[in-house]
C-alpha positions in Angstrom: 13.1 -4.9 -15.0 9.6 -6.4 -14.6 7.8 -6.6 -11.3 7.7 -10.0 -9.6 4.1 -11.0 -8.7 4.0 -12.0 -5.0 0.4 -12.4 -4.2 -3.2 -11.3 -4.5 -6.0 -10.8 -1.9 -7.2 -14.4 -1.2 -10.8 -13.1 -1.2 -10.5 -11.7 -4.7 -12.9 -13.1 -7.3 -12.5 -11.2 -10.6 -12.1 -7.5 -9.9 -11.0 -5.2 -7.1 -7.9 -7.1 -6.5 -5.4 -5.8 -3.9 -2.0 -7.2 -5.1 1.6 -7.1 -4.0 4.6 -7.1 -6.3 8.3 -7.0 -5.7 10.6 -4.6 -7.6 14.0 -6.3 -7.1 15.9 -3.7 -9.1 14.9 -0.9 -6.8 14.4 -3.1 -3.7 10.8 -1.9 -3.2 7.4 -3.4 -2.6 4.6 -2.3 -4.9 1.0 -2.4 -3.7 -2.3 -2.2 -5.5 -5.2 -1.5 -3.2 -8.3 0.6 -2.7 -7.8 4.4 -2.9 -7.7 5.9 0.6 -10.1 8.7 -0.3 -10.5 12.1 1.2 -11.8 10.9 4.6 -8.7 8.8 5.2 -6.4 11.6 4.0 -8.1 13.9 6.5 -7.7 11.3 9.3 -4.0 11.0 8.5 -3.5 14.8 8.5 -4.9 14.9 12.0 -2.6 12.2 13.5 0.7 12.6 15.3 3.9 12.6 13.2 7.5 11.8 13.8 9.4 14.9 15.0 10.5 16.9 12.1 8.1 15.3 9.7 5.5 17.5 8.1 1.9 16.4 8.6 -0.2 15.2 5.7 0.5 13.5 2.5 3.2 15.1 0.3 2.6 15.8 -3.4 3.5 12.7 -5.5 2.4 10.3 -2.7 -0.9 8.6 -2.0 -2.6 6.4 0.5 -4.5 3.2 -0.1 -5.9 0.3 1.9 -5.1 -3.3 1.9 -7.0 -5.9 4.0 -5.1 -7.3 7.0 -5.6 -10.8 5.6 -2.8 -9.9 3.2 -0.1 -9.7 5.9 1.2 -13.2 5.0 1.6 -12.1 1.4 3.5 -8.9 2.5 5.7 -11.0 4.7 6.4 -13.4 1.8 7.5 -10.4 -0.3 10.2 -9.4 2.2 
């Protein structure tokens, strides 16, 4: 099943476009954003975690950034 476009960063001009899609078949949100980078991953690794949860980012996962101004788009998706 195709992803359903929900919205794009309202400040996007032509490139670098944080975007939100909905995957109805898997009941998941799909985000496009700026890669978190090494500095953000290091900050995440040094934060507190839920009890029983390993610190850091597991293999196969990643971190990325979306601007706060996209919160209305994320709410629309859910």
